[in-house]
C-alpha positions as MATLAB code, in Angstrom:
seq = 'MSNDVRGPINRSEVAWITAIVSLGMLAQLWLQLGVTAYLALYPVMAATKLSDYTVRGMLKAFLPILAVACVALFIDQIFSSHPAVVWCISLCFFDLARRWADTPAKLGKIYIPLLNWFLVIVFAQHSPIAMTDWVRDMGVSMLTTIVIVKFVMLFLTPPKANVSAPMVSTPVTYQTRVIYVVMLGIGLAFLMMVNLIAATFCMMPIIVAAAQSQRVNYEMVIRNCLQAHVGGCALAMVFISLLAGQHSYNLVYIVGLTSLVAMIAVWISGSRGGVRAMHSEAMLGTMLPLQLYVSASDLGLQDTYFRAKSMLFVLALLVVCQGIIYGKSASITHHRN';
ca = [
     169.666   35.770  131.769;
     171.766   38.244  129.784;
     170.252   40.477  127.123;
     172.145   38.784  124.313;
     170.095   35.595  124.716;
     166.712   37.220  125.428;
     164.521   39.315  123.202;
     160.911   40.394  122.773;
     158.318   37.650  122.409;
     156.731   37.505  118.966;
     153.117   36.550  119.645;
     152.513   35.673  116.008;
     155.448   33.258  116.111;
     154.148   31.729  119.352;
     150.748   31.179  117.739;
     152.420   29.705  114.637;
     154.504   27.178  116.598;
     151.630   26.289  118.930;
     149.166   25.700  116.100;
     151.428   23.494  113.976;
     152.846   21.357  116.790;
     149.514   20.935  118.596;
     147.508   20.119  115.469;
     150.215   17.766  114.234;
     150.298   15.780  117.467;
     146.539   15.808  117.925;
     146.105   14.403  114.405;
     147.102   11.075  115.942;
     143.795   11.009  117.821;
     142.013   10.608  114.496;
     144.573    8.926  112.268;
     145.523    6.229  114.834;
     148.842    5.430  113.172;
     150.892    2.520  114.467;
     154.124    4.567  114.379;
     153.394    7.846  116.157;
     156.858    9.410  116.500;
     156.717   11.227  113.162;
     153.594   13.171  114.130;
     155.815   14.809  116.735;
     159.008   14.982  114.681;
     157.661   16.489  111.452;
     155.445   19.158  113.111;
     158.261   20.281  115.434;
     160.622   20.476  112.459;
     158.064   22.440  110.449;
     157.363   24.873  113.277;
     160.915   25.545  114.474;
     163.451   24.707  111.767;
     162.027   25.417  108.309;
     162.265   28.702  106.445;
     160.583   27.728  103.164;
     156.920   26.854  103.666;
     156.063   26.159  100.059;
     155.118   22.560   99.331;
     158.366   22.189   97.406;
     160.379   23.615  100.296;
     158.763   21.309  102.853;
     159.195   18.261  100.641;
     162.857   19.184  100.199;
     163.262   19.144  103.986;
     161.131   16.066  104.706;
     161.758   13.700  101.792;
     165.395   12.857  102.702;
     164.104   11.426  105.997;
     161.630    9.208  104.158;
     164.163    8.297  101.462;
     166.758    7.192  104.015;
     164.146    5.017  105.724;
     163.277    3.345  102.421;
     166.953    2.670  101.623;
     167.564    1.286  105.128;
     164.505   -0.942  104.844;
     165.594   -2.190  101.408;
     169.075   -3.079  102.688;
     167.696   -4.799  105.768;
     165.265   -6.856  103.701;
     168.030   -8.027  101.352;
     170.551   -8.878  104.071;
     168.218   -9.654  106.966;
     169.936  -12.997  107.578;
     173.376  -11.334  107.572;
     173.363   -8.530  110.196;
     177.115   -8.027  109.779;
     176.549   -6.994  106.159;
     173.849   -4.524  107.238;
     176.253   -3.135  109.805;
     179.086   -2.731  107.260;
     176.822   -0.982  104.771;
     175.663    1.282  107.595;
     179.270    2.248  108.328;
     179.748    3.228  104.686;
     176.555    5.274  104.823;
     177.730    7.081  107.989;
     181.044    7.931  106.346;
     179.332    9.142  103.174;
     177.027   11.402  105.193;
     179.892   12.878  107.235;
     182.010   13.523  104.132;
     179.102   15.364  102.528;
     178.413   17.510  105.613;
     181.288   19.979  105.270;
     179.380   23.023  106.616;
     177.317   23.544  109.809;
     174.170   23.834  107.676;
     174.802   20.446  106.054;
     175.586   18.926  109.443;
     172.180   20.055  110.638;
     170.557   18.283  107.701;
     172.030   14.833  108.349;
     171.051   14.326  111.989;
     167.399   13.314  111.563;
     167.995   11.110  108.473;
     170.801    9.289  110.318;
     168.597    8.795  113.372;
     165.957    7.429  111.034;
     168.504    4.965  109.642;
     169.142    3.696  113.171;
     165.430    3.427  113.905;
     164.610    1.420  110.794;
     167.585   -0.961  111.122;
     167.099   -1.630  114.837;
     163.306   -1.879  114.749;
     163.499   -4.185  111.715;
     165.819   -6.461  113.727;
     163.835   -6.582  116.965;
     160.316   -5.182  116.573;
     157.190   -7.071  115.452;
     156.079   -3.928  113.594;
     155.869   -4.484  109.843;
     158.428   -2.075  108.425;
     156.302   -1.420  105.352;
     153.690   -0.077  107.772;
     156.449    1.997  109.367;
     157.295    3.664  106.046;
     153.614    4.132  105.246;
     152.959    5.845  108.587;
     156.018    8.032  108.054;
     154.707    9.127  104.659;
     151.230    9.795  106.066;
     152.761   11.850  108.889;
     154.773   13.887  106.377;
     151.765   14.640  104.200;
     149.616   15.395  107.259;
     152.186   17.911  108.486;
     152.291   19.647  105.096;
     148.485   19.897  105.058;
     148.475   21.295  108.601;
     151.108   23.915  107.750;
     149.126   25.017  104.694;
     145.947   25.142  106.804;
     147.605   27.270  109.492;
     148.941   29.595  106.780;
     145.327   30.498  105.968;
     145.142   32.261  109.337;
     148.727   33.075  110.336;
     151.759   34.467  108.534;
     154.902   32.327  108.853;
     157.676   34.006  110.862;
     160.429   35.612  108.840;
     163.506   33.458  108.486;
     166.764   34.794  109.849;
     169.220   35.531  107.064;
     172.480   33.778  107.842;
     175.868   34.573  106.353;
     177.165   32.192  103.682;
     179.100   29.317  105.210;
     182.462   28.312  103.834;
     182.889   24.583  103.402;
     185.644   22.938  105.423;
     187.222   19.709  104.178;
     186.339   16.791  106.440;
     189.535   15.108  107.582;
     190.151   11.386  107.846;
     190.365   11.642  111.619;
     186.959   13.310  111.851;
     185.447   10.655  109.603;
     187.015    7.791  111.565;
     185.752    9.163  114.878;
     182.268    9.586  113.437;
     182.083    6.108  111.925;
     183.534    4.409  115.010;
     181.172    6.104  117.477;
     178.061    5.520  115.376;
     179.178    2.014  114.423;
     179.636    0.983  118.062;
     176.218    2.364  118.917;
     174.526    0.549  116.046;
     176.353   -2.721  116.777;
     175.217   -2.612  120.408;
     171.596   -1.914  119.500;
     171.596   -4.669  116.862;
     172.851   -7.205  119.412;
     170.437   -6.378  122.242;
     166.680   -6.048  122.292;
     166.688   -2.482  123.559;
     164.420   -0.776  121.057;
     163.464    2.219  123.202;
     167.119    3.209  123.560;
     167.414    3.752  119.802;
     165.929    7.239  120.160;
     168.813    8.057  122.528;
     171.294    7.848  119.644;
     170.605   11.472  118.706;
     173.246   13.021  121.025;
     175.843   10.549  119.727;
     175.016   11.412  116.112;
     175.326   15.132  116.876;
     178.321   15.041  119.243;
     180.431   12.703  117.117;
     180.249   15.193  114.248;
     181.894   18.003  116.227;
     185.536   18.806  115.498;
     185.997   21.151  118.465;
     185.768   20.353  122.160;
     183.641   23.418  122.954;
     180.968   22.339  120.467;
     181.104   18.762  121.742;
     180.549   19.977  125.305;
     177.718   22.235  124.149;
     175.943   19.274  122.520;
     176.113   17.285  125.770;
     174.879   20.235  127.828;
     172.030   21.020  125.432;
     170.920   17.385  125.269;
     170.905   17.183  129.047;
     168.696   20.247  129.303;
     166.523   19.630  126.250;
     165.967   15.864  126.264;
     166.418   14.794  129.883;
     164.728   17.997  130.991;
     162.072   17.438  128.321;
     161.325   13.980  129.717;
     161.028   15.478  133.205;
     158.636   18.126  131.897;
     156.615   15.451  130.100;
     156.408   13.395  133.311;
     155.151   16.418  135.261;
     152.585   17.122  132.557;
     151.167   13.601  132.370;
     151.194   13.320  136.187;
     149.016   16.428  136.413;
     146.654   14.854  133.874;
     146.570   11.491  135.682;
     143.098   10.030  135.417;
     142.003   12.729  132.973;
     144.311   12.202  129.981;
     141.907    9.726  128.378;
     139.387   12.541  127.852;
     140.209   14.125  124.513;
     139.113   17.656  125.448;
     141.249   17.703  128.595;
     144.260   16.351  126.736;
     143.803   18.817  123.855;
     143.661   21.825  126.201;
     146.559   20.560  128.308;
     148.793   19.720  125.338;
     148.099   23.032  123.602;
     148.941   24.922  126.800;
     152.211   23.008  127.200;
     153.204   23.629  123.567;
     152.340   27.327  123.934;
     154.529   27.607  127.043;
     157.558   26.136  125.243;
     156.790   28.284  122.166;
     157.031   31.382  124.383;
     160.464   30.200  125.575;
     161.556   29.728  121.954;
     160.257   33.075  120.721;
     161.787   34.989  123.606;
     165.244   33.422  123.215;
     168.146   34.165  120.937;
     171.240   32.330  119.687;
     172.132   28.997  121.208;
     169.456   29.281  123.896;
     166.771   29.464  121.222;
     168.175   26.352  119.556;
     168.178   24.566  122.920;
     164.538   25.488  123.575;
     163.602   24.328  120.068;
     165.282   21.006  120.831;
     163.414   20.929  124.156;
     160.155   21.091  122.215;
     161.075   17.830  120.490;
     162.497   16.364  123.705;
     159.161   16.966  125.440;
     156.734   16.154  122.638;
     158.399   12.922  121.523;
     157.802   10.950  124.762;
     154.270   12.310  124.981;
     153.534   11.113  121.459;
     155.306    7.778  121.908;
     154.144    6.640  125.309;
     150.939    8.381  126.415;
     147.757    6.578  125.372;
     144.185    6.364  126.556;
     145.081    3.375  128.754;
     148.682    4.188  129.751;
     150.245    7.333  131.196;
     153.636    6.268  129.873;
     155.473    7.358  133.037;
     157.648    4.254  133.174;
     158.668    4.480  129.511;
     159.360    8.205  129.800;
     161.505    7.600  132.880;
     163.415    4.861  131.034;
     164.017    7.217  128.113;
     165.417    9.874  130.462;
     167.609    7.317  132.265;
     168.939    5.940  128.967;
     169.684    9.468  127.746;
     171.603   10.218  130.951;
     173.646    7.036  130.477;
     174.438    7.958  126.865;
     175.494   11.467  127.872;
     177.756   10.032  130.585;
     179.417    7.825  127.962;
     179.902   10.864  125.749;
     181.655   12.655  128.607;
     184.022    9.684  128.941;
     184.603    9.629  125.172;
     185.423   13.338  125.238;
     188.707   12.680  127.000;
     189.568    9.897  124.566;
     188.807   11.987  121.478;
     190.261   15.349  122.454;
     192.754   14.588  125.196;
     194.080   17.857  126.620;
     193.824   19.806  123.366;
     191.052   22.253  122.582;
     190.193   20.680  119.253;
     191.002   17.766  117.014;
     194.360   17.991  115.270;
     193.313   17.505  111.675;
     195.261   14.965  109.662;
     196.500   15.954  106.280;
     194.508   14.361  103.485;
];
């Protein structure tokens, strides 16, 4: 690997990431929440994406995810007997989010809230889980992550945030907005019509790719998702296969999970640029299936394999859509507003 994507490993940063992600995921052993995904999502976000570790800074990053879930739940409860209305309101929400995200930094902030919108709408339509319990577990996971970060800060210093240059906002064209709404709308319509709950988590690459206005970025999203999420599922399957028959013992699982998180943290710390971002995404792509599917009575191999297969199918569709969206040009020809 070339020198521009590799750098020295910061052992303090490795310890920081390992402690937050491991403790966050292991908290599920004691909290026993019904919705476990957020005890992977919030800790990975806190360890790899945040720069402000004050309580205010963490709430600023986490609360939009919870707020979007509450709004989605409220809309679904009002129009539960009229799915078409829920779908239309969702389209308006997608357009509003894309219009607001006129810089790369803002784009990065809308991905998880939009995924959360999908999760709440689809699970409310098809899952027996009480959605009020869903929101409660999400809030508990958020507060648990904040407590864990503050606890880790008693022993470790947070890594210094990279100072990025100010980003100039770029007006979002009608064409970009239409592409975004159409791609997300088709995905949501499909998931609302079929009972395919597990595939909802595979909407992430669509949410990210549809927002790109240049072919090179679109292709990079597909490539990174293939490596981070499909590869993450493969890594998770190897991990739980090695623990087969032993994963129900808490001590074995704790040691094994911490070692796996530390290994990925070393990859993150020793990487630079886009490779670092890909490894950070791989942390989520690996931890999410472990948190969702592995239990004391189930290795979760079948569900993890289905997640990887669904992600591959989604990425293949994105490759097909690439030709439709961009044609032979290198980027979208922006329409005049």
